[in-house]
C-alpha positions in Angstrom: 125.2 70.9 76.0 127.5 68.3 77.2 130.9 67.3 75.7 133.2 63.8 75.9 136.4 63.5 75.3 138.1 60.4 74.5 142.2 59.2 75.3 144.4 56.4 76.0 144.5 55.2 72.4 147.4 54.1 70.4 149.1 51.4 69.3 149.9 48.0 70.7 151.1 45.0 70.5 149.1 41.8 70.0 147.8 40.3 73.3 148.6 44.0 75.0 146.7 46.0 76.7 145.1 49.6 76.6 143.2 51.2 79.3 140.4 54.0 77.3 139.2 56.9 78.7 136.3 59.1 78.4 136.3 62.3 80.4 132.7 64.2 80.6 132.1 68.4 81.0 129.6 67.2 83.6 128.3 64.4 85.9 128.0 61.3 84.4 124.8 60.3 86.5 123.1 63.3 84.5 123.7 60.4 81.2 121.3 57.2 81.6 123.7 55.7 79.2 127.8 55.6 78.2 128.8 53.9 75.9 132.0 53.1 73.8 131.5 52.1 70.2 134.4 51.2 67.7 134.6 51.6 63.7 137.0 49.9 62.0 137.7 51.1 58.1 134.9 49.5 55.4 133.0 48.8 58.4 129.6 49.9 60.4 130.1 51.8 64.0 129.4 48.9 66.6 128.5 49.2 70.3 131.4 47.7 72.2 130.8 48.4 75.7 128.2 50.4 77.6 127.2 51.2 81.4 123.8 52.4 82.6 123.6 55.3 85.0 122.3 52.1 87.8 125.9 50.6 87.2 125.3 47.8 84.6 127.0 47.0 82.1 127.3 45.2 78.6 129.6 44.2 76.5 129.7 42.6 73.0 130.0 39.2 72.6 133.7 39.5 70.8 135.4 41.2 73.9 133.6 39.5 76.8 136.5 37.8 79.3 138.8 40.5 77.7 137.2 44.3 77.8 136.1 45.3 81.2 134.2 48.9 81.2 134.1 51.0 84.7 133.6 54.7 85.6 134.7 56.5 88.2 132.0 59.0 89.2 134.3 61.5 91.3 135.7 62.1 87.8 133.0 62.0 85.9 135.3 59.5 83.4 134.1 55.8 82.2 137.4 53.7 81.4 137.5 50.7 79.0 140.3 48.0 79.8 141.2 46.4 77.3 143.6 43.3 77.2 144.6 40.5 75.3 144.2 42.7 72.1 143.7 41.2 69.0 144.5 42.7 64.9 140.8 42.6 65.0 140.4 45.3 67.8 142.2 47.5 65.5 139.4 50.9 65.0 138.6 54.1 66.5 137.2 53.8 69.3 134.4 56.2 70.4 133.1 57.6 73.4 128.7 58.0 73.7 127.0 59.7 76.4 123.0 59.6 76.1 120.5 62.0 78.0 117.0 62.2 77.7 117.5 65.3 75.0 120.4 63.7 73.0 123.2 62.3 72.1 127.3 63.1 72.7 130.0 61.9 70.9 133.1 62.2 71.5 136.2 62.3 68.2 137.5 59.6 68.4 141.0 57.7 69.5 142.8 55.3 67.0 143.5 51.5 68.5 145.6 49.5 66.4 146.8 46.1 67.2 150.3 45.4 65.4 153.4 43.6 65.4 
């Protein structure tokens, strides 16, 4: 079993920045993939950014050039740095850790981009 806990969401004006954190209860190397997903009202949950055990990263096209995913192995934490935020980035952001025996989701953190 494992747990992941997100933090760092909040209200920000368009053009602003936020950094989300996803802290895992065990070494992030025990997961083959960790990702940030988001779900806006009335929409399906979508993958925003992911990072593999080997360090390869992926970003959805709509956030390329604005968001960055990174990790701190010593803190068992994955980060999502979000810059130049837009109103369409408003959503609940979830962290998921994937291992060979299952997926572990956090409770989500709300990001609201509004003036």
